[in-house]
TORNU-142842 format. One record per residue (C-alpha): x, z, y; residue in one letter; residue number from 1. Coordinates in Angstrom, 1 decimal. Each point is the difference from the previous one (the first is absolute). Layout:
// residues N
> px;pz;py;r;k
> X;Z;Y;a;NUM;
...
***
This chain:
// residues 498
> px;pz;py;r;k
> 0.0;0.0;0.0;m;1;
> 1.8;-1.2;3.1;a;2;
> -0.4;2.1;3.1;p;3;
> -1.9;-1.8;2.8;k;4;
> 0.2;2.6;2.7;k;5;
> 2.0;3.0;1.3;r;6;
> -1.9;2.5;-2.1;a;7;
> 1.2;3.3;-1.5;v;8;
> -1.7;2.0;-2.7;a;9;
> 1.1;3.7;-0.4;l;10;
> -0.7;1.4;-3.5;i;11;
> 0.1;3.8;0.0;l;12;
> -0.5;3.1;-2.2;e;13;
> -0.1;3.7;0.7;g;14;
> -1.5;2.4;2.5;s;15;
> -1.0;-0.7;3.6;r;16;
> 3.4;1.4;1.0;g;17;
> 1.7;-2.4;-2.4;d;18;
> -1.9;-2.9;1.4;q;19;
> 0.3;0.9;3.7;q;20;
> 3.4;-1.6;0.7;p;21;
> -1.2;-3.3;-1.5;y;22;
> -3.2;0.2;2.1;i;23;
> 2.3;0.4;3.1;v;24;
> 2.0;-3.1;-1.2;a;25;
> -3.2;-2.0;-0.5;a;26;
> -1.2;0.8;3.5;l;27;
> 3.3;-1.0;1.4;a;28;
> -0.1;-3.3;-1.9;l;29;
> -3.5;-0.7;1.1;k;30;
> 0.9;0.6;3.6;e;31;
> 2.9;-2.4;-0.5;a;32;
> -2.4;-2.8;-1.1;g;33;
> 0.0;0.3;-3.7;y;34;
> -3.1;0.0;-2.2;d;35;
> 0.1;3.2;-2.0;v;36;
> -1.9;1.4;-3.0;l;37;
> 0.5;3.5;-1.5;i;38;
> -0.8;0.6;-3.7;l;39;
> 0.2;3.7;-0.7;g;40;
> -1.6;3.1;-1.4;t;41;
> -3.2;1.2;1.8;s;42;
> 1.9;2.9;1.7;d;43;
> 1.5;-2.3;2.6;g;44;
> -3.2;-2.1;0.7;e;45;
> -1.4;2.1;2.9;g;46;
> 3.3;0.0;1.9;m;47;
> 0.6;-3.7;-0.4;a;48;
> -3.5;-1.0;1.0;k;49;
> 0.1;2.4;3.0;q;50;
> 3.0;-2.0;1.1;k;51;
> -1.9;-3.3;-0.4;g;52;
> 1.9;-1.1;-3.1;l;53;
> -1.5;-1.8;-3.0;p;54;
> 0.2;2.3;-3.0;f;55;
> -1.3;-0.5;-3.5;r;56;
> -0.2;3.1;-2.3;s;57;
> 1.3;-0.8;-3.4;v;58;
> -2.3;2.5;-1.7;g;59;
> 2.2;3.1;-0.2;l;60;
> 0.0;3.3;1.9;c;61;
> 3.4;1.7;0.0;a;62;
> -1.6;3.3;1.0;k;63;
> -2.1;0.1;-3.2;e;64;
> 3.1;-0.7;-2.0;v;65;
> 2.2;2.6;1.7;i;66;
> -2.6;2.8;-0.4;q;67;
> -0.3;-0.5;-3.8;r;68;
> 1.5;3.0;-1.9;p;69;
> 2.5;-2.1;-1.9;e;70;
> 1.3;-1.6;3.2;m;71;
> 0.2;3.4;1.8;v;72;
> 2.1;1.2;-3.0;e;73;
> 2.2;-3.1;0.1;a;74;
> 0.6;0.3;3.8;v;75;
> 0.7;3.7;-0.1;t;76;
> 2.6;-0.6;-2.7;e;77;
> 1.4;-3.0;1.9;n;78;
> -0.3;-1.9;-3.3;d;79;
> 0.0;-3.7;0.8;y;80;
> -0.7;-1.0;-3.7;a;81;
> -3.1;2.1;0.0;k;82;
> -1.0;-1.3;3.4;i;83;
> 0.4;-3.6;-1.1;s;84;
> -2.0;0.6;-3.2;a;85;
> -2.8;1.7;2.0;a;86;
> -0.2;-2.9;2.5;v;87;
> 0.2;-2.7;-2.7;n;88;
> -2.8;1.8;-2.0;a;89;
> -2.2;-0.1;3.1;t;90;
> 0.8;-3.6;0.7;k;91;
> -0.8;-0.9;-3.6;a;92;
> -3.6;1.1;0.6;l;93;
> -0.5;-2.5;2.8;r;94;
> 3.0;-2.2;-0.5;g;95;
> -1.8;-3.3;-0.6;r;96;
> -2.2;0.6;3.1;e;97;
> 3.0;0.7;2.2;i;98;
> 1.9;-3.1;-1.1;l;99;
> -3.1;-2.2;0.4;e;100;
> -0.4;1.3;3.6;i;101;
> 3.7;-0.5;0.9;v;102;
> 0.3;-3.4;-1.6;t;103;
> -3.3;-1.3;1.6;k;104;
> 1.0;1.3;3.5;e;105;
> 3.4;-1.6;-0.2;l;106;
> -1.4;-3.3;-1.1;r;107;
> -2.5;0.0;2.9;t;108;
> 2.4;1.3;2.7;f;109;
> 3.0;-2.2;-1.1;q;110;
> 2.8;2.0;1.6;p;111;
> 3.4;-1.3;0.6;g;112;
> 1.5;3.4;-0.8;l;113;
> -0.9;3.2;-1.9;i;114;
> 1.4;3.3;1.3;i;115;
> 0.0;2.5;-2.8;s;116;
> 0.1;3.7;0.0;s;117;
> 2.4;1.6;-2.4;g;118;
> -2.7;1.0;-2.5;m;119;
> -1.5;-3.5;0.0;s;120;
> 3.2;-2.0;-0.4;l;121;
> -0.2;-1.0;-3.7;n;122;
> -3.6;-1.3;0.5;l;123;
> 1.0;-1.8;3.1;c;124;
> 2.9;-1.8;-1.7;i;125;
> -2.3;-1.2;-2.8;v;126;
> -2.6;-1.2;2.4;l;127;
> 2.6;-1.7;2.1;g;128;
> 1.2;-1.9;-3.0;k;129;
> -3.5;-1.0;-1.1;g;130;
> -1.3;-1.0;3.4;l;131;
> 3.4;-1.3;1.5;r;132;
> 0.0;2.5;2.8;i;133;
> 3.3;1.6;1.3;p;134;
> 0.2;3.8;-0.3;v;135;
> 2.1;2.6;1.8;i;136;
> 0.1;3.7;-0.4;l;137;
> -0.3;2.4;2.9;m;138;
> 1.2;3.4;-1.1;a;139;
> -0.6;3.3;1.7;l;140;
> 3.1;1.7;-1.5;q;141;
> 3.5;-0.9;-0.8;v;142;
> -0.6;0.5;-3.7;v;143;
> 0.9;-3.2;-1.8;v;144;
> 2.4;-0.9;-2.8;p;145;
> 3.5;0.8;1.1;s;146;
> 3.1;1.6;-1.5;n;147;
> -0.2;2.6;2.7;y;148;
> -3.7;1.0;-0.4;i;149;
> -1.2;1.8;-3.1;p;150;
> -2.8;-1.8;-1.9;a;151;
> -3.3;0.5;1.9;l;152;
> 1.8;2.3;2.4;g;153;
> -0.7;3.0;-2.2;v;154;
> 1.9;-0.4;-3.3;l;155;
> 3.5;1.5;0.0;p;156;
> 2.6;-2.1;1.8;r;157;
> 2.5;-1.3;-2.6;l;158;
> 3.7;-0.8;0.6;p;159;
> 0.6;-3.4;1.7;s;160;
> 2.4;-1.0;-2.8;f;161;
> -1.2;-3.2;-1.7;l;162;
> -3.1;-0.1;2.2;n;163;
> -1.8;2.7;-1.9;l;164;
> -2.7;0.6;2.6;n;165;
> -0.7;-3.7;0.2;w;166;
> -0.4;-0.1;-3.8;l;167;
> -2.3;3.0;0.1;a;168;
> -2.1;-1.7;2.6;w;169;
> -0.4;-3.1;-2.1;k;170;
> -1.0;2.0;-3.0;y;171;
> -2.7;2.0;1.9;v;172;
> -1.3;-3.2;1.7;l;173;
> -0.3;-1.7;-3.4;d;174;
> -2.0;2.9;-1.4;l;175;
> -2.3;-0.1;3.0;l;176;
> -0.3;-3.8;-0.1;r;177;
> -1.0;0.0;-3.6;k;178;
> -2.6;2.7;0.4;e;179;
> -1.5;-1.4;3.2;g;180;
> -0.2;-3.6;-1.4;m;181;
> -1.3;0.9;-3.4;k;182;
> -3.7;-0.6;0.8;t;183;
> 0.2;-1.7;3.4;s;184;
> 2.1;-3.0;-1.1;l;185;
> -2.5;-1.5;-2.5;p;186;
> -2.8;0.5;2.5;q;187;
> 2.0;-1.7;2.8;l;188;
> 0.9;-2.9;-2.3;a;189;
> -3.7;-0.5;-0.7;e;190;
> -0.9;0.2;3.7;l;191;
> 2.8;-2.3;1.1;l;192;
> -0.5;-2.3;-3.0;q;193;
> 3.7;0.1;-0.7;l;194;
> 2.0;0.9;-3.2;p;195;
> 1.2;3.6;-0.1;e;196;
> 3.6;-1.1;-0.4;e;197;
> -0.2;-1.7;3.4;e;198;
> -1.1;3.2;1.7;l;199;
> 2.2;2.4;-1.8;q;200;
> 2.5;1.8;2.3;i;201;
> 3.4;1.4;-0.8;s;202;
> 1.8;3.0;1.4;v;203;
> 2.4;-2.4;1.7;d;204;
> -3.0;-1.7;1.7;e;205;
> -1.1;3.4;1.3;i;206;
> 3.5;0.7;1.2;c;207;
> 0.0;-3.3;1.9;d;208;
> -2.6;1.6;2.2;h;209;
> 0.8;3.7;-0.3;c;210;
> 3.7;1.0;-0.3;s;211;
> 3.1;0.5;2.0;c;212;
> 0.9;-3.7;-0.6;r;213;
> -3.3;-1.9;0.2;p;214;
> -0.4;-3.8;0.1;r;215;
> -2.7;0.2;2.7;f;216;
> -0.2;2.1;3.1;p;217;
> -0.9;3.6;-0.7;l;218;
> -1.6;1.8;2.9;l;219;
> 0.4;3.7;0.4;f;220;
> -2.5;1.6;2.3;a;221;
> 2.4;2.9;0.7;v;222;
> 2.0;1.3;2.8;s;223;
> 3.7;-0.7;-0.3;s;224;
> 0.6;2.9;2.4;v;225;
> -1.6;2.4;-2.4;f;226;
> 1.1;-1.5;-3.3;y;227;
> 3.4;-1.0;1.2;g;228;
> 1.9;-3.0;-1.4;r;229;
> -0.9;-1.8;-3.2;f;230;
> 2.2;0.9;-3.1;p;231;
> 3.1;-2.2;-0.3;p;232;
> -1.4;-2.3;-2.7;d;233;
> -2.9;-1.2;2.1;f;234;
> -0.1;-3.6;1.1;n;235;
> -0.7;0.6;3.7;t;236;
> -0.7;-3.6;0.7;s;237;
> -3.2;0.2;-2.1;l;238;
> -0.7;3.8;0.1;c;239;
> -1.5;0.5;3.4;r;240;
> -1.0;3.2;1.7;p;241;
> -2.9;-0.4;2.4;l;242;
> -0.5;3.4;1.4;g;243;
> -3.0;2.0;-1.1;a;244;
> -3.5;-1.5;0.5;l;245;
> -2.5;2.4;1.5;s;246;
> -2.9;-0.1;2.5;f;247;
> 0.8;1.1;3.6;r;248;
> -1.8;3.2;1.0;p;249;
> -2.6;-1.9;2.0;d;250;
> -0.8;-2.1;-3.1;q;251;
> -0.6;3.1;-2.2;q;252;
> -3.8;-0.1;0.5;v;253;
> -2.9;-0.3;-2.3;g;254;
> -1.4;2.1;-2.9;i;255;
> 3.3;0.0;-1.9;d;256;
> 1.6;1.9;2.8;f;257;
> -2.8;2.6;0.4;g;258;
> -3.7;0.2;0.9;t;259;
> -1.1;0.7;3.6;t;260;
> -1.1;3.5;-1.1;l;261;
> 3.4;0.7;-1.7;e;262;
> 2.0;-1.4;2.9;l;263;
> -1.9;2.3;2.5;q;264;
> 0.6;2.9;-2.3;k;265;
> 3.7;-0.9;-0.1;l;266;
> 0.2;-0.4;3.8;k;267;
> -1.6;3.5;0.5;d;268;
> 2.4;1.6;-2.5;f;269;
> 3.1;-1.6;1.6;l;270;
> -1.1;1.1;3.4;q;271;
> -0.4;3.5;-1.3;k;272;
> 3.5;0.0;-1.5;c;273;
> 1.4;-1.4;3.3;k;274;
> -1.8;2.8;2.0;a;275;
> 1.7;2.6;-2.3;s;276;
> 3.4;-1.8;0.4;n;277;
> 0.2;-0.4;-3.8;e;278;
> 0.3;-3.5;-1.4;r;279;
> -1.5;-0.3;-3.5;p;280;
> 1.5;-0.9;-3.3;i;281;
> -1.3;-3.3;-1.5;y;282;
> -0.5;-0.1;-3.8;m;283;
> -1.3;-3.1;-1.8;g;284;
> 0.7;-1.8;-3.3;f;285;
> -2.0;-3.2;0.2;g;286;
> -1.1;-1.3;-3.3;s;287;
> 2.2;2.4;-2.0;m;288;
> -1.3;2.7;-2.3;i;289;
> 2.5;2.5;-1.4;c;290;
> -1.4;2.3;-2.6;e;291;
> -3.3;0.6;1.7;s;292;
> -1.7;0.4;3.4;s;293;
> 0.1;3.8;-0.5;k;294;
> 3.8;0.0;-0.6;f;295;
> 0.6;-2.2;3.1;m;296;
> -2.4;1.9;2.3;t;297;
> 1.4;3.4;-0.9;l;298;
> 3.6;-1.1;0.4;l;299;
> -0.8;-1.3;3.5;c;300;
> -2.1;2.9;1.2;l;301;
> 2.3;2.7;-1.3;r;302;
> 3.0;-1.7;1.6;a;303;
> -1.9;-0.2;3.3;l;304;
> -1.0;3.6;-0.2;m;305;
> 3.6;1.0;-0.8;t;306;
> 1.2;-1.8;3.1;c;307;
> -3.0;1.2;2.1;r;308;
> -0.5;-3.5;1.3;r;309;
> -3.1;-2.1;0.6;p;310;
> -0.5;-3.0;-2.3;g;311;
> -1.6;-3.4;-0.1;v;312;
> -0.7;-0.8;-3.7;i;313;
> -1.2;-3.4;-1.2;l;314;
> -2.1;0.2;-3.1;s;315;
> 1.2;-3.3;-1.4;g;316;
> -1.0;-1.2;-3.4;w;317;
> 0.8;3.4;-1.5;a;318;
> -2.9;1.3;2.2;e;319;
> 1.7;3.1;1.2;l;320;
> -2.5;2.5;1.5;s;321;
> -0.8;3.7;0.7;w;322;
> -2.0;0.0;-3.3;a;323;
> 3.3;0.2;-1.8;d;324;
> 0.6;3.5;1.3;v;325;
> -3.0;1.5;-1.9;e;326;
> 0.9;2.3;-2.8;g;327;
> 3.6;0.6;1.2;e;328;
> 1.4;3.6;0.3;a;329;
> 0.9;-0.8;3.7;d;330;
> -3.2;-1.9;0.8;s;331;
> -1.1;2.5;2.6;a;332;
> 3.3;-0.2;1.8;e;333;
> 0.0;-3.8;-0.2;l;334;
> -3.6;-0.2;1.3;q;335;
> 1.0;2.3;2.9;a;336;
> 2.6;-2.7;0.9;f;337;
> -2.6;-2.8;0.1;c;338;
> -0.3;-0.2;3.8;d;339;
> 3.6;-1.1;0.1;k;340;
> -0.5;-2.9;-2.4;v;341;
> -2.0;-3.2;0.1;i;342;
> -0.8;-2.3;-3.0;f;343;
> -0.7;-3.7;0.7;l;344;
> -0.7;-3.0;-2.2;t;345;
> 2.2;-2.3;2.0;s;346;
> 1.7;-0.2;3.4;a;347;
> 2.2;-2.5;2.0;p;348;
> 3.6;0.8;-0.7;h;349;
> 1.2;-1.6;3.2;g;350;
> -2.1;2.4;2.1;e;351;
> 0.3;3.2;-2.1;v;352;
> 3.6;0.1;-1.0;f;353;
> 1.6;0.2;3.5;p;354;
> -2.2;3.0;0.7;q;355;
> 1.2;2.0;-3.0;c;356;
> 3.1;2.1;-0.4;a;357;
> 0.8;-0.9;-3.7;v;358;
> -1.4;-2.6;-2.3;l;359;
> -0.4;1.0;-3.7;v;360;
> -0.7;-3.0;-2.2;h;361;
> 0.7;-1.8;-3.3;h;362;
> 2.5;-2.5;1.4;g;363;
> -2.1;-3.1;-0.7;g;364;
> 1.4;-3.1;1.7;a;365;
> -2.6;-0.3;2.8;g;366;
> -0.2;3.7;0.7;t;367;
> 3.8;0.4;-0.1;m;368;
> 0.4;-2.7;2.6;y;369;
> -2.8;1.3;2.3;a;370;
> 1.6;3.4;-0.2;a;371;
> 3.4;-1.3;0.9;a;372;
> -1.4;-2.0;2.9;v;373;
> -1.7;3.0;1.4;s;374;
> 3.3;1.8;0.5;g;375;
> -1.4;3.2;-1.7;v;376;
> 2.0;1.6;-2.9;p;377;
> -1.3;-0.5;-3.5;s;378;
> -0.3;2.2;-3.1;v;379;
> -0.3;-2.4;-2.9;v;380;
> -1.6;1.2;-3.3;l;381;
> 0.5;-3.1;-2.2;p;382;
> -2.4;-0.6;-2.9;i;383;
> 0.7;-3.5;-1.2;l;384;
> 2.6;-2.8;-0.3;l;385;
> 1.5;-1.0;3.4;d;386;
> -1.2;3.2;1.7;q;387;
> 3.0;1.7;-1.6;y;388;
> 2.3;-2.5;1.7;i;389;
> -1.7;0.6;3.3;h;390;
> 0.4;3.8;-0.4;a;391;
> 3.8;-0.5;-0.5;e;392;
> 0.2;-2.3;2.9;l;393;
> -1.6;2.6;2.2;v;394;
> 2.7;2.4;-1.0;n;395;
> 2.8;-2.6;0.6;q;396;
> -1.3;-0.9;3.4;r;397;
> -0.5;3.6;0.9;g;398;
> -3.5;-0.6;1.4;i;399;
> -1.7;2.7;-2.1;g;400;
> 0.1;1.6;-3.5;i;401;
> -0.6;-2.0;-3.2;g;402;
> -1.0;2.3;-2.8;l;403;
> 0.6;-0.8;-3.7;k;404;
> -3.7;-0.5;-0.9;s;405;
> -3.5;1.1;0.9;m;406;
> -0.7;0.9;-3.7;r;407;
> 2.7;2.7;-0.1;f;408;
> -0.1;1.1;3.7;a;409;
> -0.8;3.6;0.7;s;410;
> -1.7;1.5;3.1;v;411;
> 3.3;1.6;1.0;q;412;
> 1.9;-3.3;-0.3;q;413;
> -2.6;-1.9;2.1;l;414;
> -0.3;2.7;2.7;s;415;
> 3.8;0.3;0.2;t;416;
> 0.3;-3.8;0.5;a;417;
> -2.7;0.0;2.7;i;418;
> 1.8;2.9;1.8;t;419;
> 3.3;-1.9;-0.1;a;420;
> -1.6;-3.0;1.7;c;421;
> -1.5;2.3;2.6;l;422;
> 3.1;2.0;0.7;e;423;
> 3.0;-2.4;-0.4;r;424;
> 0.6;-2.1;3.2;p;425;
> 2.3;-2.4;-1.9;e;426;
> -2.9;-1.1;-2.2;i;427;
> -2.3;-0.5;3.0;q;428;
> 2.7;-1.9;1.9;q;429;
> 0.8;-2.4;-2.9;k;430;
> -3.7;-0.6;-0.6;a;431;
> -0.5;-0.9;3.7;a;432;
> 3.1;-2.2;-0.1;m;433;
> -1.1;-2.0;-3.1;l;434;
> -3.4;-0.5;1.7;s;435;
> 1.7;-1.7;3.0;r;436;
> 2.0;-2.2;-2.4;q;437;
> -3.1;-1.0;-2.0;l;438;
> -1.8;-1.0;3.2;a;439;
> 2.4;-3.0;0.3;k;440;
> -1.1;-1.5;-3.3;e;441;
> -2.9;-2.5;-0.1;d;442;
> -1.2;-0.6;-3.6;g;443;
> -3.1;-1.9;1.2;v;444;
> 2.2;-2.5;1.8;k;445;
> 2.4;-0.3;-2.9;e;446;
> -2.6;-0.7;-2.7;v;447;
> -1.4;-2.9;2.0;v;448;
> 3.5;-1.3;0.5;k;449;
> 0.9;0.2;-3.7;e;450;
> -3.2;-1.7;-1.1;v;451;
> 0.6;-2.8;2.5;n;452;
> 3.5;-0.3;-1.4;q;453;
> -1.2;0.0;-3.6;f;454;
> -2.4;-2.9;0.6;f;455;
> 2.8;-2.0;1.8;a;456;
> 2.7;0.7;-2.6;d;457;
> -1.9;0.2;-3.3;f;458;
> -3.4;-1.5;0.3;v;459;
> 0.3;-3.0;2.2;d;460;
> 3.3;-1.1;-1.6;t;461;
> -1.3;0.5;-3.6;g;462;
> 2.9;2.4;-0.6;r;463;
> -2.2;2.7;-1.5;y;464;
> -0.9;-2.0;-3.0;f;465;
> 3.5;-1.5;-0.3;e;466;
> 1.3;3.6;-0.3;e;467;
> -2.7;0.7;-2.6;k;468;
> 1.2;-2.9;-2.1;e;469;
> 3.6;1.2;0.3;k;470;
> -1.1;3.5;-1.1;s;471;
> -1.7;-1.5;-3.0;k;472;
> 3.1;-2.0;-0.9;a;473;
> 2.2;3.2;0.3;d;474;
> -2.3;1.9;-2.3;s;475;
> 0.4;-2.8;-2.6;q;476;
> 3.8;0.2;0.1;r;477;
> 0.1;2.6;-2.7;g;478;
> 0.4;3.7;-0.6;i;479;
> 3.7;0.1;0.5;l;480;
> -0.3;-1.4;3.5;h;481;
> -2.7;2.6;0.8;c;482;
> 2.1;2.8;-1.4;l;483;
> 3.0;-1.1;2.0;a;484;
> -2.1;0.0;3.2;r;485;
> -1.2;3.5;-0.8;c;486;
> 3.6;1.2;-0.5;l;487;
> 1.2;-1.7;3.1;c;488;
> -2.6;0.0;2.7;n;489;
> 2.0;0.5;3.2;w;490;
> 0.2;-3.6;1.1;g;491;
> 3.7;0.0;-0.5;c;492;
> 0.3;-3.1;-2.2;c;493;
> -1.7;-3.3;-0.7;s;494;
> -1.7;1.4;-3.1;l;495;
> -1.8;2.9;1.7;c;496;
> -1.0;-2.2;2.9;r;497;
> -1.4;-2.6;-2.3;a;498;
***
């Protein structure tokens, strides 16, 4: 299917927070003159349509998946295998319907480019092959196959000798590929009316889009100021940091950023805090559920009470609330503290964060960036995957305290971390300095620039499909060649660059 217009489809999975940076990118591309279409879980639909963007729900609700007991257990344990199994089991129930919707919409829309989220990449590569549409990945974290990054960012980092981390990555990706394609590939072959063998993808094909040495541009919606330089084995001509993608404070309006009633409640509370010359502590964990609502609520409230500070707590998908206090030995004491705490369903980070003294959060990509931009110190309680990387980066940058994990955090550890952010001037100064540096980045401008460049370099010239043919030829050159590339992947010789 040859593209006939400058049109971009974005295929997404995950929570509203996971989808938000792509919605920001879609809005920027639309304003730059592109036709755009977002295909994603229903969680992002309200935000996209509020911004005037075409959105087609693919029939899944991430919130329903996240709140299932088996998923709560998997997330709490930071067990990617269990998470993947739970997600695949959910998809299997509506897999055919999802694939029919996506395939039909792409055939109708006829995009010249698919931008994939990390979780959608394998599906997008198959669809790109079957419908002859170029695909690029836009990642929200610098967690891709590399000899300097442990597999999935959470497995133990292996010695760099003989490219052991790279080999571990390929092994894990192969397991995930096989599991994910087990039921979807036959269905896609039927829908696209093509043989399965033509649609089958290899680990090397995945790495063409998602690795330190891709064949195609790999866009990272991350701040190079916060993340620092790429590891030394990255091909920096194709691995391109954009800067983070987030809505400006004046764009953070609509139901996803708080109802009129909640925003008035928040405004009154913040004015009360200002009158008492006591900026509150923000606490929010987005779509994450660690152990239970009760565990998370009590950890937060007890830490606030220990610090004797007011707090703004976002309920999130865990649904934190005062109801979790009931039946506790210290419930009376906690209830007496209630006038110093406000629970909200949602709130605009751009407005709330600068008015707080410390930000306690899980370290998700979007929240982490919003916190860093605000210039307010963070206490990060990581729960899952890249959040542990962000917690460590907070410690390295000196802009707050990154704890080891939310699951094993104690009230004493959390309150001590909050107090450190309140009392240590060097943390406050470094947080403010990073905020000024981040203000110079413009991810919105960069994503439009990169998409323009991709059309010029890879679509208009036919180079994308030429590279695809080269990749196919490479994969047919035999196992010894592939093994040699795995063992020598630094770009130091003609073999590993082949």
